[in-house]
C-alpha positions in Angstrom: -83.7 129.7 62.6 -81.8 129.8 65.8 -82.8 126.4 66.2 -81.3 125.0 63.3 -78.4 126.9 63.6 -77.8 125.3 66.8 -78.5 121.5 65.5 -76.0 122.5 63.1 -72.7 123.6 65.4 -73.9 120.4 67.9 -73.5 118.4 64.6 -69.7 120.2 64.1 -68.8 119.7 67.6 -69.5 115.8 67.7 -67.8 115.2 64.6 -64.2 116.3 66.4 -65.3 114.3 69.8 -62.7 111.2 69.6 -64.5 108.4 71.2 -67.1 108.6 68.5 -65.4 107.9 65.5 -66.3 104.2 64.3 -70.2 104.5 65.7 -70.7 108.2 64.5 -70.0 107.0 61.5 -72.5 104.4 61.6 -75.3 106.2 62.7 -75.0 109.7 61.9 -78.6 110.3 59.8 -78.9 114.0 59.9 -77.8 116.4 56.5 -76.0 119.1 57.6 -75.3 121.4 54.8 -71.9 123.6 55.1 -70.9 126.6 54.2 -69.3 126.3 50.8 -65.9 128.0 50.1 -64.1 128.5 46.9 -61.1 126.3 47.1 -59.7 123.1 48.8 -55.8 122.7 47.5 -53.4 123.2 50.4 -55.5 126.0 51.4 -56.3 126.8 55.4 -59.8 127.9 55.7 -61.4 128.6 59.1 -63.9 126.4 59.8 -62.6 122.9 57.0 -62.2 119.9 57.9 -58.7 118.7 58.4 -58.1 115.5 56.5 -55.0 113.2 56.0 -54.8 112.8 52.6 -51.8 109.9 51.8 -52.4 109.2 48.0 -49.9 106.1 48.1 -48.7 104.3 45.1 -49.7 103.2 41.6 -52.6 105.3 40.2 -53.5 106.7 43.8 -52.0 110.0 42.9 -53.9 110.4 40.1 -56.7 109.2 41.8 -56.3 111.9 44.9 -55.9 114.7 42.3 -59.7 113.8 40.7 -60.9 114.2 44.3 -59.1 117.2 44.9 -60.9 118.9 41.5 -63.7 117.7 42.6 -63.8 118.7 45.8 -62.6 122.4 44.6 -65.3 122.2 41.9 -67.9 121.3 44.6 -66.8 123.9 47.5 -66.7 121.1 50.3 -65.1 122.6 52.9 -62.3 119.8 53.6 -58.5 121.0 54.0 -56.4 117.8 52.9 -52.7 117.8 54.9 -51.1 115.6 52.4 -48.0 112.6 53.5 -45.9 110.5 50.9 -45.5 107.0 52.1 -44.3 104.4 49.8 -41.9 101.0 50.1 -41.3 100.7 46.3 -40.3 104.6 45.8 -38.2 104.6 48.8 -40.6 107.4 50.4 -40.6 104.9 53.4 -39.1 105.5 56.7 -39.6 105.3 60.5 -39.9 109.0 60.4 -42.2 109.2 57.3 -44.5 106.7 59.4 -44.8 108.9 62.4 -45.6 111.8 60.6 -48.4 110.1 58.6 -50.1 108.7 62.4 -49.4 111.9 64.3 -51.9 113.4 61.2 -53.8 111.1 60.9 -54.3 110.9 64.9 -54.8 114.1 65.7 -57.4 114.7 62.0 -59.1 111.4 63.0 -60.2 111.2 59.3 -58.0 110.0 56.8 -58.4 108.9 52.8 -55.8 107.1 51.5 -54.3 105.3 48.0 -52.8 101.6 48.0 -49.2 101.5 49.8 -48.0 98.6 47.8 -45.7 96.2 49.7 -42.6 94.8 47.6 -42.7 91.1 46.9 -39.3 90.1 48.5 -39.1 86.3 49.5 -35.4 87.3 50.4 -36.2 90.2 52.8 -35.0 89.5 56.3 -35.9 92.4 57.9 -39.4 93.7 59.6 -41.9 91.5 57.6 -45.1 94.2 58.3 -45.6 96.3 55.6 -46.4 100.3 56.1 -49.9 99.4 55.1 -50.1 96.8 57.8 -48.3 98.7 60.3 -50.6 101.4 59.9 -53.6 99.8 60.0 -52.1 97.7 63.4 -51.3 101.1 64.4 -54.5 103.5 64.2 -56.0 99.5 65.3 -58.4 99.7 62.4 -60.0 96.8 62.7 -63.0 96.7 60.9 -62.9 97.0 56.8 -66.3 97.6 55.5 -66.8 97.1 51.4 -69.7 98.0 50.5 -70.4 96.0 47.1 -73.1 97.9 45.0 -74.7 97.6 41.6 -74.1 100.9 39.8 -77.5 102.0 38.0 -76.7 102.2 33.9 -73.6 100.1 34.0 -74.4 96.4 33.0 -72.7 93.7 34.8 -72.6 89.4 35.1 -74.8 90.2 38.1 -77.0 93.4 38.4 -78.4 95.1 41.3 -76.9 93.0 43.9 -76.1 94.9 47.4 -74.0 93.3 49.9 -71.2 94.2 52.4 -68.3 92.6 53.2 -66.9 93.2 56.6 -63.2 91.9 57.8 -61.6 91.7 60.8 -57.9 92.9 59.8 -55.3 92.9 62.8 -54.7 89.4 63.1 -55.3 86.5 61.0 -52.5 85.3 58.2 -51.5 88.5 58.1 -49.9 89.0 61.5 -46.3 89.0 60.1 -45.4 86.0 62.0 -43.0 84.2 60.2 -39.6 82.1 60.8 -37.9 79.5 59.5 -37.9 76.2 61.6 -35.6 74.0 59.6 -33.6 74.1 56.5 -36.3 74.4 54.1 -39.5 74.9 56.3 -41.7 78.1 56.9 -44.1 78.1 59.7 -46.6 80.7 59.5 -48.8 81.7 62.6 -52.2 82.6 61.7 -53.7 84.3 65.2 -56.7 84.0 66.3 -58.2 85.7 69.8 -61.7 85.7 70.8 -61.3 89.5 71.9 -60.9 90.7 68.4 -63.2 87.9 67.1 -65.9 89.1 69.1 -65.5 92.4 68.2 -65.5 92.3 64.5 -68.8 90.3 65.0 -70.3 92.7 67.6 -69.4 95.7 64.5 -71.1 93.5 61.8 -74.2 92.6 63.9 -74.5 96.7 64.8 -73.9 97.4 61.0 -76.6 95.2 60.1 -78.9 96.6 63.0 -78.2 100.2 62.0 -78.4 99.5 58.4 -81.6 98.2 58.1 -80.2 95.0 56.9 -81.7 91.3 58.0 -78.9 89.0 58.0 -75.5 88.0 58.8 -73.3 85.4 57.0 -69.9 84.2 58.9 -67.4 83.6 56.8 -64.7 80.3 58.0 -63.0 77.3 57.5 -63.5 75.5 61.2 -63.9 72.3 59.4 -60.1 72.6 58.6 -58.8 74.7 60.7 -60.9 73.6 64.1 -59.0 75.4 66.6 -58.6 79.2 64.8 -61.5 79.4 62.8 -63.5 77.3 65.6 -62.9 80.0 67.8 -64.0 82.8 65.1 -67.2 81.0 64.5 -68.1 80.4 68.4 -67.5 84.1 69.1 -69.9 84.8 65.9 -72.4 82.5 67.0 -71.9 83.9 70.9 -72.3 87.2 69.6 -75.3 86.4 67.0 -77.9 85.3 70.0 -77.5 89.0 71.1 -79.9 89.6 68.2 -82.4 87.6 67.6 -84.0 90.6 65.0 -80.6 89.5 62.5 -80.7 86.4 60.7 -77.6 84.2 60.9 -75.9 82.1 58.6 -72.4 80.2 58.5 -70.9 79.4 55.6 -67.5 77.9 54.8 -65.3 79.9 52.6 -64.3 78.1 49.2 -68.3 77.5 49.5 -68.8 80.9 50.2 -66.5 81.8 46.9 -68.8 79.7 44.5 -72.2 80.8 46.0 -71.0 84.4 45.0 -70.1 83.7 41.4 -73.4 81.6 40.9 -75.8 83.5 43.7 -75.1 86.5 45.0 -78.6 87.7 45.5 -78.4 85.3 49.3 -76.1 87.4 51.3 -76.9 90.4 52.9 -73.5 91.0 55.6 -70.6 89.0 55.7 -68.2 89.0 58.3 -64.9 87.0 58.1 -61.2 87.3 59.1 -59.0 88.7 57.6 -57.2 86.3 54.7 -60.9 85.5 53.6 -61.8 88.8 53.5 -59.2 90.1 51.5 -60.0 87.7 48.7 -64.0 88.2 49.0 -63.5 91.7 48.5 -61.9 91.5 45.2 -63.9 89.1 43.8 -67.3 90.8 45.2 -65.9 94.0 43.7 -65.5 92.0 40.4 -69.3 90.9 40.3 -70.3 94.6 40.1 -67.5 95.9 37.5 -64.1 95.6 39.1 -61.9 97.4 41.8 -62.7 100.9 39.8 -66.1 100.9 41.0 -66.3 99.9 44.6 -65.7 102.2 47.4 -64.0 100.8 51.0 -63.2 102.2 54.5 -61.9 100.7 57.7 -62.7 102.0 61.3 -61.4 102.2 64.3 -63.0 102.8 67.8 -61.4 106.7 67.2 -60.6 106.9 63.5 -61.9 106.5 59.8 -59.9 105.6 57.1 -61.7 106.2 53.4 -60.1 103.9 50.6 -61.3 102.0 48.0 -62.4 98.8 48.5 -60.2 96.5 46.8 -56.9 97.9 47.1 -54.3 97.9 43.6 -51.8 99.8 42.4 -53.0 99.5 39.1 -49.4 100.6 38.2 -49.6 99.2 34.9 -51.6 102.1 34.4 -49.4 104.9 35.9 -48.9 108.2 33.5 -51.6 106.5 31.0 -54.6 108.5 32.2 -56.7 105.8 32.5 -57.6 105.3 36.0 -60.9 105.0 36.9 -61.8 107.5 39.7 -65.1 105.9 40.8 -64.5 104.6 43.5 -62.0 106.6 45.0 -64.8 109.1 44.5 -67.5 107.5 45.7 -65.2 106.5 49.7 -64.6 110.2 49.8 -68.7 110.9 49.2 -68.6 108.3 52.0 -66.0 110.3 54.2 -68.1 113.7 53.5 -70.8 111.7 55.3 -69.1 110.3 57.9 -68.2 114.2 58.6 -71.5 115.6 58.6 -71.8 116.9 55.3 -74.5 115.3 54.0 -74.8 117.8 51.0 -71.8 117.4 49.4 -71.6 114.2 50.1 -74.6 113.5 48.1 -73.8 116.1 45.5 -70.7 114.0 44.5 -72.3 110.7 45.1 -75.2 111.8 42.6 -72.9 113.7 40.1 -70.9 110.0 39.9 -73.8 107.9 39.5 -75.1 110.3 36.8 -72.5 110.5 34.5 -71.7 106.1 34.9 -75.4 105.7 34.0 -75.3 108.3 31.4 -72.9 105.9 29.6 -70.9 108.7 27.8 -67.7 108.8 29.6 -66.7 105.6 30.9 -63.0 105.1 31.8 -61.3 101.2 29.5 -62.1 99.1 32.5 -65.8 100.0 32.2 -65.7 99.2 28.5 -64.6 102.6 27.7 -62.3 104.8 25.7 -62.5 108.1 28.2 -59.1 109.0 30.7 -59.3 110.0 34.1 -59.4 113.3 33.5 -62.5 112.8 30.8 -65.0 111.2 33.7 -63.2 113.5 36.5 -64.5 116.4 34.4 -67.7 114.9 33.5 -68.7 114.4 36.9 -67.7 118.0 37.5 -69.8 118.9 35.3 -72.5 117.2 36.4 -72.6 118.8 39.7 -75.9 120.0 41.1 -77.4 120.3 44.1 -78.4 116.7 45.6 -82.5 115.6 45.6 -83.8 115.9 49.0 -84.0 112.2 50.4 
């Protein structure tokens, strides 16, 4: 018993070690059962893990409410520190951005909704959205979306299991645009050797630690010979360091077609920023859409958990029809990152159990249940997780 107590203390200590953020989240395997508590909403509890919560726009606040309700019912030892940042609700400013960044830097872990970027073709200010600036300032270079079929929920392709890894700090989303001549806009795509090598190494490390056998680099080097050529070259160089992992390359347009025709050929895919944004959404559609696929972003120090396909779903606001599945699965992944394996498994198993039964599903999954109905069904299904 003394030895077990020592392990738990050590695990708790590892969680707050700043420099282990990304890699600790990928390597953690030990299950740690944390002491339950009765409430997590806006209550400071000694020993609870502080987590920054950023509800975002659209249905984000509704999804976060579902997370808080499930965490409360499961007695999850997490203390949410909630902040609000929105460009569409006039809740964005440098001061608010710095408050959010300060919280995230202190806590190291965050769960966020989609911070919607208004479309304004006449805008003359800073072209970088608050969402992009947040990710850059935290250097959240690696976005990971695990696209996996949910048992009992039939889609066009079933039993899918693939991972999309996206570099998200450069590429087309560098916010470097200018009018070089009247009626002529130039948008700069930035590709660097350092960041290309970094994301390639992350992808191969991920494949190694997760027991996956193949990495596919997605590119358009046949046309963008220098930019995507550099990205592809870096992937090829890194691949040589991992002889046990099969390496393939595929042009982005062919990759889109192949994902629709035969997605089973893929295992781990790594790609630049814009391609990753497109493929995340396409692949989410293969297993049920934006409402069922979780996502996460990593830097060397920080981990941010979110939905895999980032949509505000503004047309659903206030209608109580948003699907909380993706955000709840993402919150489960967050708990695993915090070494709270017991609670992570409890929530993930409850979500999958309700989906598999098929009686309570939101409209996007072909059902008639509300967001509240699905949340309550998941709460009712919470139980001691099966031993793995």
